[in-house]
N, C-alpha and C positions, 0 to 999 in steps of 0.2 A: 651453213647450214642454217635453214631456217627455223625448225623447231624439232626437239627432242622428246620423246614421249616415254617418260621412266614409270617403269615396274615398282609396286613396293618391294623394299629389301625385307625377305625374311631370315639371312645369314644361313638357308636349307636348302638339302640337294634337292629336293620334294618342289621347290619353285621355279621348276624350268620352263614353264611356258608363258608367253604373255599374257596378260589381261585381256578378254577377249573383247572390251571395250576399247582396248587400247588399237587391238587390230583391224575394229572397225572406222578408228579415227583414224589410223594412218590411210585407210581407202580411201577414205573422202578424202583425207589432205593431199594425196599423192597427186591429185590433177592436177595442184596450183602450184603445191608446194614442194621444197626439199626437206623432206622430214625420216627419222628413226626411230625404232622403238629399242631403248638400253633394257634390259634385266639384268644384274647385277651376279643373282642367284645362278644363272643361265652363262652368265660368263664365268663364273666361277667352275662351273661343272664340265666348261669347254677348257677347263686350264688359260681363260685367258685373263684372268683378273684372279688374285690371291688375297683371301680374306689373314687378317692377323684376330692375336685373341683380345687387342684392343680398339674399342668402338670406335676413340677420336680419328686412330690413325685410319681405320678403314673409311671415315667419313671423309679425310682430308683426300686420301687416295682417289674415293666414288667422285668426288667432287671436281679434282684435278683432272680424273677421265673426261669427265660430262664438259669441261670447259675447252678442254684441249680440240674438242670439236667445233669448238667457235660458233654454240648456237646463238640465234638469237631470245630463244624462248626456249625456256628449259620448262615442260609441263610435266606434273606426277600426280599418278593415281593412287587414292587415298582409300585405305581401309583402316578401319580402327587399330589392329596389331601391328601396323606398322610406323603410324604415326609419327611416333616419337623419332623415328629413324629419319621419315622425310624431313621434319622441320628440321633437324640440324642438320640433313644434307643440303636443303635451300639455303640455310644460314649461310653454310661455308662458301655455297657457290656464288651469293650475293659476295662476300669477302672478296675472294677472287676476282670477282668480277662483275660488278655493279649495273654493267649496262645489260646485263641478258635480265629478260622479263622471267618472272617467275609466278607459274598458274598452276594452282592445284586445283584439282576437279576428282571426280568419282564421290561417293558416301559419304567419309567422313569430312572432307572440306563442306560440301555441302549442305548437311546437316547442321556443320558451324561456322558457316560461312562468315557470319558478322564477327563474332568471338576470337575465329583466326584471324582477320584482318586487323581486330584491333588488340591482338597480343602479339601478332609477328610482321613486323614492318618491311621484314623481307620479302612477304608472298605480295605479289601486286595485284594479284586477282584471282576470285574464285569461279569457277566455271561449272554453275550448278546444272545436277539433273543430265537427262540426256543430251550430250552434246554433240552427238552425229549432225543434226540441222543446222544448227549456229556456229560450229568450230571454224568454218571455211571464213565466215564473216567476222569473227572474232580474232583469229590470226590477221586476218587482214587490216584488221583495224589496229593491233598491235604494232604490226609493222611499219604501217603507214603513219602511226602516233596521230590516230583521228580518236573522236569520241567514243566511249563505250556506248553512250547511250540509250541508244536505239539497238545494239545488241543486247538479243534475249539472251538471259542465262546465266547472266554475270553478276557478279559484286565488286565491287570496285572503289578508293579514293576516287572523290571528286579535286578540283584544284586546291579546296581550301582543306584537304583531308579527312570531309563527312566520308561514312561507308555508304553505297548506293547499291541497291537492292534493283535490277531492272526485270520485268514478268518474264515467267517462264514459259520457257516454248511449248509448242503443242507435242501432246504424247507420242510417240510411234506406234502406229498401230503396228496389229500382228503381222497381217499379211503384206506389210512395209518392211518388215525386219531381214527377208533375204537381200533386201537392199545393201546391207552392211555387212551380208557374210562375206569374206575368205575364203576361199577355198582351193587357191594356189598357194600350197605348202611351201612353193622355193621360196616365198618372199616374206616367211614367218623365221624369227630365230632358232628352232630348234625343234624338232618333231621327234618325241621319244617312243616309237612303235611299241617297248613295252609296256608301256605305261598306255590308260583309256581316254583319250582323245577329245578334247571339249567340242560340242558343239550346241549352239544358242538354241535351245529349244522355245525362248521368251521369254516373257518380263513380267516382275508384278505380284503380288501376291494379297487376296482378297482378306485375311485375316491382318488383325490388327496387335499383333504381340508388342508389350510396351516396352524389351529389350532391343528390338531389332528393328536396323536402319529401314529393310527394304519397305514396310510400310509407309514411311515417310518420302524416300526416294523415288517411289515409285508412283507416290500417291496412293497407294490400293488399288491402281489402277492395273485388274491382270490381264494379262494379253499372253498369247501361243499362237506360234506359227501353225500355219496350215498343214494339215496332215501330209498331203504330198510334198510339200517344202522341204518339211524334214527327212523325209525317204528319200531325196533326191540327191540331199546334200549326204547324205549318211554313203548311199550307193556310190556319188563319185570319187569319197576319200576311200571306201572299199575299193573298186575298180582301177584307180589312177593312184594310188599310193599302197595298197596292202594293208591297211589298219583295219583291225579286225576287233576293236576293244572302242568302245565308245561312250562318253558320259554326258546325257543330256542335261543341260545347265539348265536348269531352271528353278526358282526360290521355291516353287508348288509345282510340278510337274504335273501331279495326279489331281489336281482341287476339279478337274470337270470328268465326272465319272465315264459320261456318256463318250468326249473324244476318246479319252484312255483307252475303253474296250473297241472304238473302230479305230487305231492308232496301232493297235497291238494286230489286230485281224487284217488291219493292212500293208503292216509289216512283214508278220507270218507268210503271206501268199508270196513276197519277195525270194525269201529263203537265201539270204545271204550269209548265213556262216557269221554270223556277229553276234558280240555279247555287248552288254550295255546295261547303266547303270542309271538312278534319277534319285529327287529328292521326294520326299512326302510326310505327310503327317500320318503317322499311327492311326487314330480315328476313322480317316478318309480311308483305308483299305480294307477288303472283305476280301473273303475266299475264293470269291469270282475274279475279282481284281488282279489279284495274285497270282490265282489261275493261268491268266490271259497274259499278263507280264510276262511271266517264266516262258510260257509256249514264245514267246515274242522273241526271246532271247535277254531279258532283264535278268541278270544274275547279283544286281547289288542295290540296296536301297539304302538313302542315308533318312534318319530318323531324328528329327529333332524334338527329342523327349524333354528333354532341361533339366527334369526335376519329378522324383517321385514323390514328393508331398502334394497332394490336394490342396489344401491352402495356398501353396507357392503356386501352382498350376494358374489360381484365380488370381493372384495378387499381380501375376506374368501378363493378365490375360492370355494366354496359353488357354485353357479351359479344357485340356486334356482328361478323361476320368480315366484316372490311376489304376481302377481295382478291374477296368478291362484292358488295359495297355496290355498289361504283361502276357494275356490269355494271345492277342494277337503278337505281339514278337514270336512265342512260340511256334505260332502259327507259318510265321514267316521263316523260321529257321526248319520245318514241315517243309517246306518249299525249296530249299535249299539255298537261300537268299544270303548274300554276305550282308 
């Protein structure tokens, strides 16, 4: 095995599908390398792996499971809430087999790349930002044991132990995102049709909330897939796999009002008999948008409200006007959104 891509571990029954970024990376890497995705929460739900009440015992078992695959590279997707487990698991893998190259990617490692390499010697490389455009070059360099100096987007230690950060890669454009979409669900570890299935709608957010990794990870570079691309993907999954519930994954799908109205009109014309959800700021939504969303099959909206304190809204740089937000919530309930 050349490389395993490892999902964050939540010890949860809800974390049953791989992170969309890992699916995209697997698609890119499959053209050249032997690669697989590991999601221990999925394996737990499939009764192929069992958790105990002892975290250290779980870490040991997971590390042994990965090492039995004999990968040359173990690459971890990292987010804040699973980072402690990821660190422990990476350390244990290195203890079992020091020849395995440990790579961290994802938002948490990207934002803390220098600090991660300074504090955790068992982490060899941090892959920063969007990895689709350079992951093949990175894996090739690791396997050939060649220099990483010309590989964009990575943080690593040079021969003297100094931490080096290379230039970040170019941001993937909205119209290019379809190239990294995987519609062949047979290649994915699990599809639970009773849950909403995730479809990437775009990346980035134009806002700069101080607590959120999105504005740094994506560089406040808001992108969204063309309407026809999203509708094609939803139709394909509906017609070929019978999926009727979707989650359009985007940190702020409703940011562009004109786009959303056009998207709702186009989706409504397809008459697909589906429901879907998305994310929004409460202050972006108005009654006209709510009505269009509802008529197009949207029945759930994730709202990042964060705090009911106007002072804290300012400190967090969220800047939602609290006195208007509760009325908007009542309007959402009136339209029947979850």
